[in-house]
N, C-alpha and C positions, 0 to 999 in steps of 0.2 A: 504494500500500500504506500502511495506517495504522500509526502508531507503536504499539508495545506498551509500556506503562508498568507496571513492577512496583515495589513498595515492599519493602525489606528488612524483616526482623523488627525490626531496630533502629529503623527509621523508624516503623513502626507503634507500637512501644513509646514512642517519643519523643512521638508525637501524643497518646497516652493520658496520658503524664506532663504534657504541657503543659495538657491539659484539666483534669487534677486540680489543677493550680496556678492554674486560672482563666483560662488563655490559650486561648480557644476557637479551635481550628483543626481542620478536617476533612481526611480523605484526599482528598476532591474538591478542596479548596482547594490542597492540596499538588500534586496532579496538574496542575491548571490553572496553577499557578505555573511548572511546567516547560514546559508546552505554550504558554503565553502570558505570558512574563515581561516585566517592565518593563525588565530588564537582565540580562545574563549575563556572568559573569566566569570567568576561569580560576582553578582552585584550585591549591594547592601540590603536589598529588600527581597532577596530570593530569586531575582531575575538573573538571566545570563547575559553577558555582553560579548557579542561577536565582534571581531576586529579584523580588518583587512587593509593592506597597504594600498593607497591610491596616490600615485605620484611620488616624487622624490622626497617630499617633506611632510606628507600627511598620511594619516590612517583614517579610515571610516569606522566609527564605533556605533554599534546597533544593539541597544538593550531590548531583550525579548523574553517572553515566557513561553514555555512549551508544555502542553497538556496532551499526552498521547501523540496523535499524528497531526495536531494543530499547533502552529507557531503564530503567536501574536506579537508583531513588532510594535514596541511602545514608542520609541523615538529614534532619532539618528543625529549624530553630531560628529564633526571632524575633530581630529586631534593632531598634535605635532608628534611626528615619529619619535623624536628624542625623549618625549615624555612617556610614551606608551610602549615603546619597543625595547626598552632596557630590561635586562633580566631582573626578575623579582624573586 
């Protein structure tokens, strides 16, 4: 069975805002970050945070929750690679 991925209204609005600010990111990139991340971390409230490199200086971070075969993307935000790619 394939995973079903949905974006919250907030996540869609955040993608639009990032595009308006000149940070090009698509819904497809967000979904692919969750399905094929470079790394996944635990969030503070039980969510998971998928991360994938986008460009030389940034990563895309996507907090989500998964229940069974359903993934709900909460939001999306860019981060600087030097902050999020260092070893923890």
